[in-house]
C-alpha positions in Angstrom: -10.6 -2.9 29.8 -11.9 0.2 31.0 -12.4 3.1 29.1 -10.3 5.0 31.5 -7.2 2.8 31.1 -7.7 2.8 27.2 -7.9 7.0 27.6 -5.1 6.8 29.8 -2.9 4.3 27.5 -3.6 6.4 24.8 -2.3 9.4 26.1 0.8 7.6 27.9 1.4 6.3 23.7 1.4 9.7 22.5 3.7 11.2 25.1 6.2 8.7 24.9 5.9 8.8 20.9 6.1 12.6 21.1 9.1 12.7 23.4 11.1 9.8 21.1 10.5 12.2 18.1 11.9 15.1 20.5 14.7 13.1 21.3 15.6 12.4 17.7 15.3 16.1 17.1 17.5 16.9 19.8 20.3 14.7 18.5 20.1 15.0 15.2 23.5 16.0 13.9 25.3 16.0 17.1 28.5 14.5 18.1 29.8 15.6 21.2 28.5 13.9 24.7 27.5 18.0 25.7 25.5 19.0 22.6 23.3 16.5 23.6 22.1 18.6 26.5 19.3 20.5 24.6 16.0 21.6 25.1 14.7 18.8 22.6 16.1 15.9 24.4 15.3 17.6 27.7 11.6 18.0 26.6 12.1 14.5 25.3 13.1 12.8 28.4 10.5 14.7 30.4 7.7 13.3 28.1 9.1 10.0 28.6 8.7 10.4 32.4 5.1 11.5 32.3 4.3 8.5 30.1 6.1 6.2 32.5 4.1 7.7 35.5 0.7 7.2 33.6 1.7 3.9 32.5 2.2 2.8 36.0 -0.8 4.2 37.2 -3.0 2.0 34.7 -0.6 -1.0 36.0 -2.4 -0.8 39.4 -5.9 -1.6 38.1 -5.8 -3.2 34.9 -3.4 -6.3 33.7 0.0 -6.3 32.6 -0.7 -8.3 29.1 -3.6 -5.7 28.3 -1.4 -2.6 29.1 1.7 -4.0 27.3 -0.6 -4.2 23.8 -0.3 -0.5 24.1 3.2 -0.5 23.6 2.7 -1.2 19.6 0.3 1.4 19.5 3.7 3.5 20.5 5.6 2.0 17.4 2.6 3.3 14.6 2.7 6.9 16.3 6.6 7.1 16.0 6.6 6.2 12.4 3.6 8.4 11.9 5.2 11.2 13.5 8.6 10.3 11.9 7.5 10.4 8.0 4.9 13.8 9.0 7.3 15.5 10.8 10.7 14.5 10.3 10.2 13.9 6.4 11.0 9.9 6.6 9.9 7.7 4.0 7.2 4.9 4.1 6.5 2.0 2.5 3.5 0.0 1.5 4.8 -2.8 3.6 5.4 -0.5 6.5 1.8 1.0 6.0 0.5 -3.0 5.9 2.3 -3.4 9.1 0.8 -0.8 10.7 -2.6 -1.7 9.8 -1.9 -5.1 11.5 -0.7 -3.5 14.8 -3.8 -1.3 15.0 -6.0 -4.4 14.7 -4.6 -6.4 16.9 -4.6 -3.6 19.4 -7.9 -3.3 18.3 -8.7 -7.0 19.4 -6.9 -7.1 22.5 -8.5 -4.0 23.9 -12.1 -5.1 23.3 -12.0 -8.8 23.6 -9.6 -9.4 26.2 -11.1 -9.9 30.0 
């Protein structure tokens, strides 16, 4: 996989994960529909759009099977962000899963043709 693609996909996953964290922050404690229209939710949706546009651009020159593997990095970043920013708990099993995901992503990005 090209270095440019890896950098762009990493950017895309960071913006997607940040969007998820902002959506959680904007949704927390809300119950009525109108209260979901707040700066956190709007910023989260904006980051999702940016992430999607970068993703589509990378799809124009990389194989889908390579690009899609980076979805796993979003899972890792959301877990880490939820623990560090939202105070959610992480278990030893989750840490093992994160390590496995990162190793798999490394293998795919380095050894796929």
